[in-house]
C-alpha positions as CSV (number, residue, x, y, z in Angstrom):
1,M,-20.4,-86.8,-60.7
2,K,-20.1,-89.8,-63.0
3,R,-21.7,-92.5,-60.8
4,F,-24.8,-92.9,-58.7
5,I,-24.5,-94.7,-55.4
6,C,-26.5,-97.9,-55.9
7,F,-28.9,-97.6,-53.0
8,A,-30.7,-94.8,-51.1
9,L,-28.3,-93.7,-48.4
10,I,-30.0,-90.4,-49.0
11,A,-28.0,-88.4,-46.6
12,L,-29.5,-85.0,-46.5
13,M,-32.6,-83.7,-48.0
14,A,-31.8,-82.8,-51.6
15,F,-33.2,-86.0,-52.8
16,V,-34.6,-85.8,-56.3
17,G,-35.3,-88.3,-59.1
18,C,-35.3,-91.5,-57.0
19,T,-36.3,-94.6,-58.8
20,K,-36.7,-98.2,-57.9
21,K,-35.1,-101.2,-59.4
22,E,-36.2,-104.8,-59.1
23,K,-33.8,-107.8,-59.0
24,A,-35.3,-110.2,-61.4
25,P,-35.1,-114.0,-60.7
26,E,-32.7,-115.9,-62.8
27,E,-35.3,-118.6,-63.7
28,Q,-39.0,-118.5,-64.1
29,P,-40.6,-120.0,-61.0
30,S,-42.7,-123.2,-61.3
31,E,-46.3,-123.2,-60.2
32,G,-46.6,-122.7,-56.4
33,E,-43.2,-121.2,-55.9
34,V,-42.8,-117.9,-54.1
35,V,-40.7,-115.2,-55.8
36,V,-39.0,-112.8,-53.5
37,K,-38.5,-109.4,-55.1
38,I,-35.7,-107.1,-53.8
39,Y,-36.0,-103.4,-54.2
40,H,-33.5,-100.6,-53.8
41,T,-33.6,-96.9,-54.5
42,Q,-31.2,-95.0,-56.7
43,Q,-29.0,-92.6,-54.9
44,V,-28.6,-88.9,-55.6
45,P,-24.9,-87.9,-56.2
46,F,-23.1,-85.9,-53.6
47,S,-22.9,-82.9,-55.9
48,I,-26.6,-82.4,-55.7
49,I,-26.8,-82.9,-52.0
50,L,-23.9,-80.5,-51.3
51,D,-25.4,-77.9,-53.6
52,D,-28.6,-78.1,-51.5
53,L,-26.7,-77.7,-48.3
54,S,-25.0,-74.7,-49.8
55,K,-28.4,-73.0,-49.9
56,L,-28.3,-72.7,-46.1
57,K,-26.6,-69.3,-46.2
58,N,-24.8,-68.0,-43.2
59,V,-25.3,-71.3,-41.3
60,N,-22.6,-72.6,-39.0
61,F,-22.4,-76.3,-40.0
62,N,-20.1,-76.9,-37.1
63,D,-23.1,-76.5,-34.8
64,V,-24.2,-80.0,-35.9
65,L,-20.8,-81.5,-35.3
66,K,-20.5,-80.0,-31.8
67,N,-23.5,-82.0,-30.8
68,R,-22.3,-85.2,-32.4
69,T,-21.4,-88.2,-30.3
70,K,-19.5,-91.3,-31.4
71,P,-21.9,-94.1,-32.3
72,E,-21.3,-97.4,-30.5
73,P,-23.7,-99.9,-32.2
74,N,-24.0,-103.3,-30.6
75,T,-25.8,-105.2,-33.3
76,L,-25.3,-105.6,-37.1
77,P,-28.5,-103.7,-37.9
78,K,-27.3,-100.8,-35.8
79,V,-23.9,-100.9,-37.5
80,S,-25.6,-100.5,-40.8
81,F,-27.8,-97.7,-39.6
82,D,-24.8,-95.9,-38.1
83,L,-22.8,-96.3,-41.3
84,G,-25.5,-94.4,-43.2
85,A,-25.8,-91.8,-40.4
86,D,-22.0,-91.3,-40.5
87,V,-22.2,-90.5,-44.2
88,A,-24.8,-87.8,-43.5
89,D,-22.4,-86.4,-40.9
90,A,-19.5,-86.6,-43.3
91,L,-21.6,-84.3,-45.7
92,I,-21.8,-81.8,-42.9
93,A,-18.1,-82.0,-42.2
94,V,-17.3,-81.5,-45.9
95,Q,-19.6,-78.4,-46.0
96,A,-18.0,-77.1,-42.8
97,K,-14.5,-77.9,-44.0
98,N,-13.8,-79.5,-40.6
99,K,-10.8,-81.7,-41.1
100,D,-10.7,-83.2,-37.6
101,A,-14.4,-84.1,-37.6
102,L,-14.2,-85.7,-41.1
103,L,-11.2,-87.8,-40.2
104,N,-13.0,-89.1,-37.1
105,I,-16.1,-89.9,-39.0
106,T,-14.2,-91.7,-41.8
107,K,-12.4,-93.9,-39.2
108,E,-15.9,-94.9,-37.9
109,L,-17.0,-95.6,-41.5
110,V,-14.0,-97.9,-42.0
111,N,-14.7,-99.7,-38.8
112,F,-18.4,-100.3,-39.7
113,A,-17.5,-101.4,-43.2
114,E,-15.1,-104.0,-41.7
115,I,-17.7,-105.3,-39.3
116,L,-20.0,-105.7,-42.3
117,N,-17.3,-107.8,-43.9
118,V,-16.6,-105.8,-47.1
119,S,-13.3,-106.2,-49.0
120,E,-10.1,-105.1,-47.4
121,E,-9.5,-102.5,-50.1
122,F,-12.3,-100.4,-48.6
123,L,-10.5,-100.2,-45.2
124,R,-8.0,-97.6,-46.2
125,L,-10.3,-94.6,-46.5
126,S,-8.8,-92.5,-43.7
127,D,-5.2,-92.7,-45.1
128,S,-6.2,-91.5,-48.6
129,L,-8.4,-88.7,-47.2
130,K,-5.6,-87.5,-44.9
131,I,-3.4,-86.8,-48.0
132,M,-6.3,-84.9,-49.7
133,L,-7.0,-82.9,-46.5
134,D,-3.4,-81.8,-46.3
135,K,-3.8,-80.3,-49.7
136,N,-7.3,-78.8,-48.9
137,D,-8.6,-80.5,-52.0
138,W,-12.3,-80.6,-50.9
139,L,-13.6,-81.5,-54.4
140,K,-11.5,-84.7,-54.5
141,I,-12.6,-85.4,-50.9
142,E,-16.2,-85.2,-52.0
143,Q,-15.5,-87.5,-54.9
144,K,-13.6,-90.0,-52.7
145,I,-16.4,-90.3,-50.2
146,E,-18.9,-90.7,-53.0
147,D,-16.8,-93.5,-54.6
148,Y,-16.3,-95.2,-51.3
149,E,-19.9,-95.3,-50.4
150,D,-20.8,-96.4,-53.9
151,D,-18.4,-99.3,-53.8
152,V,-19.1,-100.5,-50.3
153,T,-22.9,-100.5,-50.7
154,A,-22.6,-102.1,-54.2
155,E,-20.6,-104.9,-52.6
156,L,-23.2,-105.4,-49.8
157,Y,-25.9,-105.6,-52.5
158,N,-23.9,-108.2,-54.5
159,L,-23.4,-110.1,-51.2
160,E,-27.2,-110.1,-51.0
161,N,-27.0,-108.3,-47.7
162,Y,-30.2,-106.4,-48.5
163,D,-31.1,-105.6,-44.9
164,S,-27.9,-103.7,-44.5
165,V,-28.5,-101.8,-47.7
166,I,-32.0,-100.7,-46.5
167,L,-30.7,-99.8,-43.0
168,I,-27.8,-97.8,-44.4
169,Q,-30.4,-95.9,-46.5
170,F,-32.5,-95.4,-43.4
171,G,-29.7,-94.2,-41.2
172,G,-28.4,-91.7,-43.8
173,W,-31.8,-90.2,-44.5
174,V,-32.9,-89.9,-40.8
175,R,-29.6,-88.4,-39.7
176,G,-29.6,-86.1,-42.7
177,L,-33.1,-85.0,-41.8
178,Q,-32.1,-84.5,-38.2
179,N,-29.0,-82.4,-39.2
180,A,-30.8,-80.3,-41.7
181,S,-33.9,-79.6,-39.6
182,F,-31.6,-78.7,-36.7
183,L,-29.8,-76.1,-38.8
184,I,-32.9,-74.7,-40.3
185,M,-34.9,-74.3,-37.1
186,N,-32.0,-72.5,-35.5
187,N,-31.5,-70.2,-38.6
188,F,-35.1,-70.1,-39.8
189,D,-35.8,-69.0,-43.3
190,P,-38.9,-70.4,-45.2
191,S,-36.8,-70.7,-48.3
192,F,-34.4,-73.1,-46.5
193,T,-37.2,-75.6,-45.8
194,T,-37.7,-76.8,-49.3
195,I,-34.7,-79.1,-49.0
196,L,-36.6,-81.1,-46.4
197,G,-39.5,-82.4,-48.5
198,N,-38.8,-85.3,-50.8
199,K,-41.8,-87.6,-51.2
200,S,-40.0,-90.3,-53.2
201,V,-37.6,-91.1,-50.4
202,V,-40.1,-91.4,-47.6
203,N,-42.3,-93.5,-49.8
204,A,-39.4,-95.9,-50.6
205,L,-38.6,-96.2,-46.9
206,L,-42.1,-97.0,-45.9
207,H,-42.1,-99.7,-48.5
208,D,-38.7,-101.2,-47.5
209,L,-38.6,-100.9,-43.7
210,P,-41.4,-103.3,-42.9
211,N,-40.1,-105.8,-45.5
212,I,-36.6,-106.5,-44.2
213,S,-35.8,-110.2,-43.5
214,D,-34.6,-109.8,-39.9
215,E,-37.7,-110.9,-38.0
216,D,-36.1,-110.2,-34.6
217,L,-35.5,-106.6,-35.6
218,L,-39.0,-106.2,-37.0
219,E,-40.4,-107.2,-33.6
220,K,-38.3,-104.7,-31.6
221,P,-40.4,-101.9,-30.1
222,F,-37.8,-99.2,-31.1
223,Y,-37.9,-100.4,-34.7
224,Q,-41.7,-100.4,-34.8
225,Q,-41.7,-96.9,-33.3
226,A,-39.1,-95.8,-35.9
227,V,-41.4,-96.9,-38.8
228,M,-44.3,-95.1,-37.1
229,N,-42.2,-91.9,-36.9
230,V,-41.4,-92.2,-40.6
231,S,-45.1,-92.3,-41.3
232,K,-45.6,-89.2,-39.3
233,I,-42.7,-87.5,-41.1
234,K,-44.5,-88.4,-44.4
235,D,-47.7,-86.7,-43.2
236,I,-45.7,-83.5,-42.6
237,I,-43.8,-83.7,-45.9
238,Y,-47.1,-84.3,-47.8
239,S,-48.9,-81.4,-46.1
240,S,-47.3,-78.8,-48.3
241,E,-47.7,-78.8,-52.1
242,T,-44.9,-76.2,-52.4
243,Q,-42.5,-78.2,-50.1
244,S,-42.2,-75.2,-47.8
245,Y,-42.7,-75.7,-44.1
246,S,-43.4,-73.6,-41.0
247,L,-41.0,-73.4,-38.1
248,M,-43.3,-75.6,-36.0
249,Q,-43.3,-78.3,-38.7
250,V,-39.5,-78.1,-39.0
251,Q,-39.3,-78.5,-35.2
252,E,-41.6,-81.5,-35.4
253,L,-39.4,-83.1,-38.2
254,N,-36.4,-82.6,-36.0
255,K,-38.2,-84.2,-33.0
256,L,-39.3,-87.2,-34.9
257,S,-35.9,-87.8,-36.6
258,T,-34.1,-87.3,-33.3
259,E,-36.3,-89.9,-31.6
260,I,-35.4,-92.4,-34.3
261,V,-31.6,-91.7,-34.1
262,N,-31.7,-91.9,-30.3
263,N,-33.7,-95.1,-30.2
264,F,-31.2,-96.8,-32.5
265,K,-28.6,-96.0,-29.9
């Protein structure tokens, strides 16, 4: 993959090598001025994420898609969260080679991108994917979704819509954790569990989530509970030096991530 998605959507647990970037102020502040520093996390390319998913041998990825319900967000923060979560589900659909599910998910992605006011050129994803699906060209499909997510989130960042960038990151990571832990706990093999434990990602989220600018969202009980759940997830991830986890720990990761996803609904 030639490009990295410019923020941490982090859909599914293969996350490695995350770094932080700081947006520097254009001018030096005068004495007494407050400088706001904006952070985002570098995204892992789909090739790495899909490679990690492929380690789940003999797993039926469609089991996740069977349990999937169409998101119906009623606020802009929830739209951003669900856009990220949809990309996590798209990864599962690509791995399962489930055409119908992928098309349904991409229609949702386009709808959410439109609500977030991105350029019109990003609202034709479903049509182009349909042509690739007719040819069963899954490698190009993977690249197309990567490029799409890259461009949409880069535009949101350039529009200084930093809250959406963070919440897309959050939605992708949490839904990815929920999906992966569900598959692992129902097909348990200790070797599978190593894809769940990335310390860089959870640390970045715990830095970013309490620092979004939407004060109304910060005060919502469901959001405060979500941040607390991320802290609990961090405790589990850090409990193993080898990043291998017990069935009970995987079940707890699934419980915590499911609570977050359900609360955002």
